[in-house]
C-alpha positions in Angstrom: 21.5 -9.0 -14.2 20.1 -9.4 -10.7 17.1 -7.0 -9.2 18.0 -4.2 -7.1 17.7 -5.1 -3.5 14.8 -2.5 -2.9 12.7 -5.0 -5.4 13.0 -7.7 -2.9 12.4 -5.3 -0.1 9.0 -4.6 -1.9 8.1 -8.4 -2.5 8.6 -9.1 1.2 6.4 -6.0 2.2 3.6 -7.3 -0.2 3.6 -10.9 0.9 3.7 -9.5 4.8 0.8 -7.1 3.7 -1.4 -9.7 1.8 -0.6 -12.3 5.0 -1.8 -9.7 7.3 1.7 -10.4 9.2 2.1 -7.3 11.0 5.2 -8.5 12.7 6.9 -8.9 9.2 5.7 -5.7 8.0 7.0 -3.8 11.1 10.3 -4.9 10.4 10.3 -3.3 6.8 8.5 0.0 8.0 10.4 2.6 9.9 9.0 3.6 13.0 8.6 7.1 11.9 7.0 6.3 8.5 4.7 8.8 6.7 1.9 7.2 4.8 -0.1 9.3 2.2 -3.3 8.3 0.9 -4.9 11.0 -1.1 -8.7 11.6 -1.9 -11.6 12.2 0.1 -12.6 8.7 1.0 -12.6 7.1 4.9 -9.0 5.9 3.9 -7.7 9.3 2.7 -5.2 10.9 4.8 -1.7 11.5 5.8 -0.4 9.0 8.5 2.7 9.4 11.0 4.4 6.6 12.4 3.9 2.8 12.1 0.7 2.3 14.1 -1.2 5.0 12.1 0.0 3.9 8.8 -0.9 0.0 10.0 -4.4 1.1 11.2 -5.1 2.7 7.9 -3.8 -0.6 5.9 -6.4 -2.6 8.2 -9.1 -0.3 7.6 -9.0 -1.5 3.7 -9.6 -4.8 4.6 -12.3 -4.0 7.4 -14.3 -1.8 5.1 -14.3 -4.5 2.4 -15.0 -7.3 4.6 -12.0 -8.9 3.9 -12.6 -8.7 -0.1 -9.7 -6.1 -0.7 -7.3 -8.1 -3.0 -4.2 -6.4 -4.3 -2.3 -8.3 -7.2 1.4 -7.1 -8.1 2.2 -6.6 -12.0 5.8 -5.2 -11.6 8.4 -3.4 -9.6 10.9 -0.8 -10.2 13.6 0.2 -7.7 16.7 2.2 -7.4 18.8 2.9 -3.9 16.1 5.4 -2.8 12.9 4.5 -4.2 10.6 1.6 -5.2 7.8 2.1 -7.6 5.3 -1.1 -7.9 2.6 -1.2 -10.4 -0.4 -3.1 -9.1 -4.4 -3.8 -9.4 -6.9 -4.2 -6.7 -10.3 -5.8 -6.5 -12.7 -5.4 -3.5 -16.5 -5.8 -2.9 -18.2 -3.5 -0.7 -21.8 -2.5 0.2 -23.0 -4.0 -3.3 -20.1 -1.9 -5.3 -17.1 -3.2 -6.9 -13.5 -1.9 -7.1 -11.5 -3.1 -9.8 -8.6 -0.7 -10.4 -4.9 -0.1 -11.2 -2.8 1.7 -8.9 1.0 2.8 -8.4 2.8 2.7 -4.7 5.9 4.6 -4.3 8.2 4.1 -1.5 10.8 6.1 -0.3 13.4 3.8 1.3 16.6 4.4 3.7 18.7 2.0 5.4 16.6 -0.8 4.2 13.3 0.6 5.4 10.3 2.3 4.2 10.4 5.8 5.4 7.4 7.4 3.2 4.8 5.7 0.9 1.8 7.0 -1.5 -0.8 5.2 -3.0 -2.0 6.8 -6.4 -5.2 5.6 -8.0 -5.7 5.5 -11.9 -9.2 7.2 -11.0 -9.3 8.9 -7.7 -12.7 10.0 -8.0 -14.0 6.3 -8.3 -12.0 4.9 -5.5 -13.2 7.7 -3.4 -16.9 6.8 -4.1 -16.0 3.1 -3.7 -14.8 3.2 0.1 -17.6 6.3 1.1 
């Protein structure tokens, strides 16, 4: 059994994100992507367009002093969606983030058109970044 093509798309996205390769990431995200990051932290919001979404991603690395580290557990995909199970660690101002989360992508024509970060403990996540 072979993986769905959107599993490969997620793996390329994850590799580009963790390497900070914004050029490669731009090929995978639709220019009009909408990114949703719930909660009340400085990272929370709805970001419209690739530039706004990428600025939000970069803020994670800036606020954590480059310590933000996502780790991939598994990816599930069909023709319209990709769901990835991950774990992240980071350090910030004497606080530690060590938490599971899920990323959900809507995909159309081989590009990410919408995405959500969903954290296992939103309150603790918000406190870490605040």
